C-alpha positions as CSV (number, residue, x, y, z in Angstrom):
1,X,-7.5,23.4,-38.3
2,X,-10.1,21.0,-39.9
3,X,-9.0,17.7,-41.6
4,X,-11.2,15.8,-43.9
5,X,-11.0,12.1,-45.0
6,X,-12.6,9.0,-43.6
7,X,-11.0,6.9,-40.9
8,X,-12.6,4.0,-39.1
9,X,-12.5,3.6,-35.3
10,X,-14.2,1.9,-32.4
11,X,-14.9,3.3,-28.9
12,X,-15.9,1.1,-26.0
13,X,-18.2,2.1,-23.2
14,X,-18.6,0.4,-19.8
15,X,-20.8,0.7,-16.7
16,X,-23.8,0.5,-19.0
17,X,-27.1,-0.4,-17.6
18,X,-28.7,-1.8,-20.7
19,X,-32.4,-1.3,-20.1
20,X,-34.8,-4.0,-21.1
21,X,-38.0,-2.7,-22.8
22,X,-41.3,-3.5,-21.2
23,X,-44.5,-4.8,-22.8
24,X,-45.6,-7.8,-24.8
25,X,-43.5,-8.3,-27.9
26,X,-40.5,-6.4,-26.4
27,X,-38.9,-9.4,-24.6
28,X,-35.8,-9.3,-26.8
29,X,-35.5,-5.5,-27.0
30,X,-33.2,-3.2,-25.1
31,X,-32.3,0.5,-25.0
32,X,-28.7,1.4,-24.6
33,X,-26.3,4.4,-25.0
34,X,-23.5,4.0,-27.6
35,X,-21.7,7.3,-27.6
36,X,-21.0,10.6,-25.7
37,X,-18.8,13.7,-25.9
38,X,-16.6,12.3,-23.1
39,X,-12.9,12.9,-24.1
40,X,-11.3,9.6,-25.1
41,X,-7.5,9.1,-25.0
42,X,-6.5,7.2,-28.2
43,X,-2.8,7.3,-27.3
44,X,-1.9,9.8,-30.0
45,X,-4.7,12.3,-29.3
46,X,-7.6,13.1,-27.1
47,X,-10.7,12.5,-29.2
48,X,-14.1,14.0,-28.7
49,X,-17.2,12.9,-30.8
50,X,-19.3,16.0,-31.5
51,X,-23.0,15.4,-30.9
52,X,-24.3,18.8,-32.0
53,X,-27.0,18.9,-34.7
54,X,-25.7,17.7,-38.0
55,X,-22.5,16.2,-36.6
56,X,-23.7,12.5,-36.4
57,X,-25.0,10.8,-39.5
58,X,-27.3,8.1,-38.2
59,X,-28.6,7.0,-41.6
60,X,-26.6,3.8,-41.8
61,X,-27.5,2.7,-38.3
62,X,-31.2,3.4,-38.9
63,X,-31.3,1.7,-42.3
64,X,-29.1,-1.3,-42.1
65,X,-27.5,-1.2,-38.6
66,X,-26.6,-4.5,-36.8
67,X,-25.7,-5.5,-33.3
68,X,-22.4,-7.5,-33.1
69,X,-20.4,-9.2,-30.4
70,X,-16.9,-7.8,-29.9
71,X,-17.0,-6.1,-33.3
72,X,-16.9,-9.5,-35.1
73,X,-18.7,-9.0,-38.4
74,X,-19.6,-12.6,-38.6
75,X,-21.1,-12.7,-35.1
76,X,-24.4,-10.8,-35.7
77,X,-26.6,-10.8,-32.6
78,X,-29.5,-8.8,-33.9
79,X,-30.6,-5.5,-35.4
80,X,-30.8,-1.9,-34.5
81,X,-34.4,-0.8,-34.7
82,X,-33.7,2.9,-34.3
83,X,-30.9,5.2,-33.2
84,X,-31.1,8.8,-32.1
85,X,-29.2,11.6,-30.4
86,X,-30.4,13.1,-27.1
87,X,-28.6,15.3,-24.6
88,X,-25.2,14.9,-26.3
89,X,-25.4,11.1,-26.3
90,X,-26.2,8.5,-28.9
91,X,-29.0,6.0,-28.0
92,X,-30.3,2.9,-29.8
93,X,-33.1,0.4,-29.5
94,X,-31.7,-3.0,-30.2
95,X,-33.4,-6.4,-30.7
96,X,-31.7,-9.7,-30.3
97,X,-32.2,-12.5,-32.8
98,X,-33.4,-16.0,-31.8
99,X,-30.6,-18.2,-33.1
100,X,-28.4,-20.2,-30.7
101,X,-25.4,-17.8,-30.9
102,X,-27.5,-14.7,-30.2
103,X,-29.4,-16.5,-27.5
104,X,-26.2,-17.0,-25.4
105,X,-25.3,-13.3,-25.5
106,X,-28.9,-12.3,-25.0
107,X,-29.2,-14.3,-21.8
108,X,-25.9,-12.7,-20.5
109,X,-27.2,-9.2,-21.2
110,X,-30.5,-10.0,-19.7
111,X,-28.9,-11.3,-16.5
112,X,-26.6,-8.3,-16.3
113,X,-23.4,-10.3,-16.8
114,X,-22.5,-8.4,-20.0
115,X,-22.9,-4.6,-19.7
116,X,-20.2,-3.3,-22.1
117,X,-21.2,-1.4,-25.3
118,X,-18.9,-0.3,-28.1
119,X,-19.5,1.6,-31.4
120,X,-17.8,1.3,-34.7
121,X,-17.7,4.6,-36.6
122,X,-16.1,6.5,-39.5
123,X,-14.8,10.0,-39.0
124,X,-15.2,12.3,-42.0
125,X,-14.0,15.6,-40.6
126,X,-11.9,16.5,-37.6
127,X,-11.1,19.8,-35.9
128,X,-7.7,19.8,-34.4
129,X,-7.6,22.0,-31.3
130,X,-4.1,23.0,-30.2
131,X,-2.9,23.0,-26.6
132,X,-4.3,26.0,-24.8
133,X,-6.7,26.7,-27.7
134,X,-10.5,26.4,-27.9
135,X,-12.6,24.8,-30.6
136,X,-14.3,26.9,-33.2
137,X,-17.7,26.6,-31.4
138,X,-16.0,27.4,-28.0
139,X,-17.2,24.2,-26.4
140,X,-13.9,22.2,-26.2
141,X,-10.4,23.1,-24.9
142,X,-7.3,21.8,-26.4
143,X,-5.4,19.7,-26.9
144,X,-8.0,17.5,-28.6
145,X,-9.3,16.3,-31.9
146,X,-13.0,17.0,-32.3
147,X,-14.9,14.7,-34.8
148,X,-17.1,17.2,-36.4
149,X,-18.7,14.8,-38.9
150,X,-18.9,11.1,-38.1
151,X,-20.9,8.0,-39.0
152,X,-21.6,5.2,-36.6
153,X,-22.0,1.9,-38.6
154,X,-22.4,-0.8,-35.9
155,X,-22.9,-1.3,-32.2
156,X,-21.3,-4.1,-30.3
157,X,-21.9,-5.9,-27.0
158,X,-18.4,-6.3,-25.7
159,X,-16.9,-8.4,-22.9
160,X,-14.0,-6.0,-22.0
161,X,-15.1,-2.3,-22.3
162,X,-12.9,0.7,-21.7
163,X,-14.9,3.9,-21.2
164,X,-17.0,3.9,-18.0
165,X,-19.0,7.0,-18.7
166,X,-22.0,6.1,-20.9
167,X,-25.0,3.8,-20.4
168,X,-28.7,4.1,-20.6
169,X,-30.4,5.0,-17.3
170,X,-26.9,5.4,-15.7
171,X,-24.9,8.5,-15.3
172,X,-21.6,7.3,-14.0
173,X,-20.1,9.9,-11.7
174,X,-16.8,9.7,-10.0
175,X,-14.9,12.0,-7.7
176,X,-11.6,10.9,-9.2
177,X,-10.1,13.3,-11.6
178,X,-10.0,12.2,-15.2
179,X,-6.6,12.3,-17.0
180,X,-7.0,14.6,-20.0
181,X,-3.4,15.1,-21.1
182,X,-2.1,15.1,-24.6
183,X,0.2,12.2,-25.5
184,X,3.9,12.9,-25.6
185,X,5.9,13.0,-28.8
186,X,7.2,9.6,-28.0
187,X,3.7,8.2,-27.5
188,X,2.5,9.7,-30.8
189,X,5.5,8.3,-32.7
190,X,5.0,4.9,-31.1
191,X,1.3,4.8,-32.2
192,X,2.3,5.9,-35.8
193,X,4.8,3.0,-35.9
194,X,2.2,0.6,-34.6
195,X,-0.4,1.8,-37.2
196,X,2.2,1.3,-40.0
197,X,2.6,-2.4,-39.1
198,X,-1.2,-3.1,-39.1
């Protein structure tokens, strides 16, 4: 079942090795990963961001995208020079501004103190895959919600990330099993009640 309608979300990534670019004039530029197809437990569903051709609309990031700190719209750190999809991951080249506020975060990223990355995005179309079912393209097993059309609109450096699976020049592997269960009816209703109060 496919649902349409825009909803705004953020997804945090940790374990990121944000790679500094080399060469003269690139001192404030970095390459990072901002998204993947790793299942993400939102509490009310297991969400997967589709990265197949045509699924991700990068127009906004590439035309007016900005780099924020902790998703604060009034704390702009720099710009997104370009964004692209490669190997089922979203990548971006970012460039820090030179003002005092950006300088503080730039130095922390440069030193490796801050490694977390998060993306803000809108979902335009979702495929709901029931428990035991398979997505229309046969790539994902339910229960899950697959974002078939989505638009990233900002990338943030974050101090407390959540998802340890994505980062440039780092493929985080673990032997620990990942929990991929559907939330209970109680958990879903609790999230609905929380959303109503926001």
